[in-house]
C-alpha positions, -999 to +999 in steps of 0.1 A: +848+271+210+832+298+231+855+327+240+854+358+262+864+381+234+846+415+229+810+411+218+804+433+188+766+427+189+763+447+221+760+484+214+758+504+246+735+534+245+753+567+249+735+598+261+746+634+261+729+641+294+730+622+327+703+597+335+678+606+362+657+579+378+619+582+372+601+605+396+578+585+419+549+610+418+512+605+418+511+586+450+517+552+433+537+530+456+567+512+439+582+479+447+619+472+438+628+441+420+661+438+438+679+433+404+709+456+404+707+486+381+673+477+368+656+494+398+677+525+393+667+528+357+630+520+362+623+534+397+609+500+407+576+485+395+541+497+405+527+479+435+500+454+427+514+446+392+511+412+376+544+408+356+548+381+329+584+367+329+584+354+293+611+339+273+631+310+257+644+282+278+672+292+301+672+328+291+667+341+326+630+344+335+632+318+363+665+334+376+649+368+376+621+357+398+643+339+423+669+367+424+642+392+431+627+371+458+660+367+477+672+402+473+639+416+486+639+393+516+674+404+524+659+436+536+646+417+566+677+395+571+706+416+560+697+452+553+733+461+544+735+434+517+701+443+505+712+479+501+742+467+481+720+449+456+696+479+454+725+500+443+717+537+435+679+531+434+666+554+462+629+548+464+609+553+485+598+517+481+572+494+494+584+460+504+567+425+503+566+408+537+572+373+523+574+351+492+545+329+481+556+304+455+528+285+437+542+256+418+521+234+394+545+205+392+576+210+414+580+204+451+595+228+476+624+204+481+632+204+444+630+241+441+652+248+471+676+221+460+680+238+426+687+270+444+715+254+464+730+239+433+730+272+413+737+300+439+757+306+470+742+292+502+727+325+514+702+324+485+686+292+495+688+299+532+671+333+529+644+321+505+637+290+526+632+312+557+607+335+541+590+311+517+553+300+518+551+272+492+519+262+475+523+227+460+496+222+433+511+190+419+485+167+433+458+186+413+481+190+383+490+153+379+455+140+387+440+119+358+474+115+342+498+086+340+518+099+369+512+078+400+497+096+430+526+087+452+549+108+430+530+140+436+517+136+471+515+167+492+522+163+529+502+193+540+475+216+526+484+245+504+498+275+523+493+258+556+516+244+583+496+213+594+501+177+583+465+170+573+460+156+537+452+181+510+415+183+501+404+171+467+402+198+440+384+202+406+416+204+386+448+224+386+432+257+375+407+255+404+435+246+428+454+276+417+424+299+420+417+286+455+454+292+465+453+327+451+421+334+469+438+326+502+465+352+498+463+383+519+485+414+524+517+427+507+535+396+493+557+387+464+539+359+446+556+337+420+534+315+398+555+287+383+543+281+358+518+293+332+536+270+308+524+239+327+488+251+326+487+260+289+500+225+278+479+206+303+452+183+288+417+194+299+427+230+308+411+255+284+431+285+274+401+307+278+399+297+315+436+304+319+431+339+305+401+345+327+421+335+357+449+359+347+425+388+343+410+380+377+445+378+392+453+412+378+423+427+396+431+408+429+467+418+429+458+455+432+443+447+466+476+431+478+499+458+468+529+435+463+542+420+430+531+389+411+555+371+388+540+347+362+565+325+344+559+314+308+581+298+282+579+313+248+563+293+220+544+267+240+510+282+232+495+291+198+504+327+188+468+341+194+468+326+229+503+338+236+493+374+226+462+372+247+483+363+277+506+393+271+475+415+269+461+401+302+490+412+325+503+446+336+538+442+324+559+419+302+597+413+306+609+393+276+640+372+280+660+358+251+694+346+240+715+368+217+739+353+192+767+369+173+776+362+137+813+365+145+814+345+178+800+314+193+795+332+226+759+336+236+744+363+258+712+366+277+691+397+272+659+412+287+635+436+271+607+456+288+582+446+261+551+460+278+547+481+310+530+514+306+538+529+340+574+520+336+581+528+299+562+561+300+587+574+326+619+561+309+637+583+284+636+569+249+674+562+249+669+539+280+640+518+265+664+494+249+674+458+257+692+449+289+721+426+287+720+403+317+743+378+334+735+351+360+762+340+385+763+322+418+774+352+438+748+378+428+720+360+409+707+378+379+722+413+372+719+437+343+753+446+329+745+471+302+718+480+277+716+484+239+693+500+214+669+476+195 
């Protein structure tokens, strides 16, 4: 039976000197994630970064993206609550104007419905208000056993009219076209790279080329791009090539204890040169994270690895 007893596998890092947030020098704009304490420790993420949220099922990569989206949009809806989630992170920061969510297989209604079921009502309300949803499901399910009526899209991608979506040359082309239409400082969430890497007819080399192109394109926007990928769905060489094709990698996993049945989520900054280079060694460990309905995903402590 799971218990709430002390977790011996968590070893908090102790430092003899107080932590100072990274200096934001060099003229590089930083974007906060909105995840409490993470922004204080990292100083935010460099604007224009493509960040891979990578991990095992349910470990927190989806929750990180959605928490970040809502907490950033609170700056426009409820600055006081936004400041609360930002904590002691001081900035200065650059802020995305809206959230662009590109989904390969889920509908807007499904995603917002899951938000309502998991988090307090303010989360789904704020996200729905600032959300630009790109539904790629028609292209993704084309030439599969899924009936067209199951994946019909009532309006074109990233548009507000009710005209039928134009035909595409496959899900990867549909994604590239949607990305090409993005302008300005936005938070972009690609959900998910997993779907593309397991899709019949989609070559991994094409996915990697698209990622590299996205990495270049994102520098022109100045916001953040989150790319969601489940660990282990692609062959090891492809998986490693994906990690090499993005600016930063946040790795999410489940921790288990030999003395308890209690499991804990954890997050590791696996790759992110502009972030890791500014963090003291003692703060480059693994973040212990929790997800709850009131505050989304939060970092609770960190441990050496």
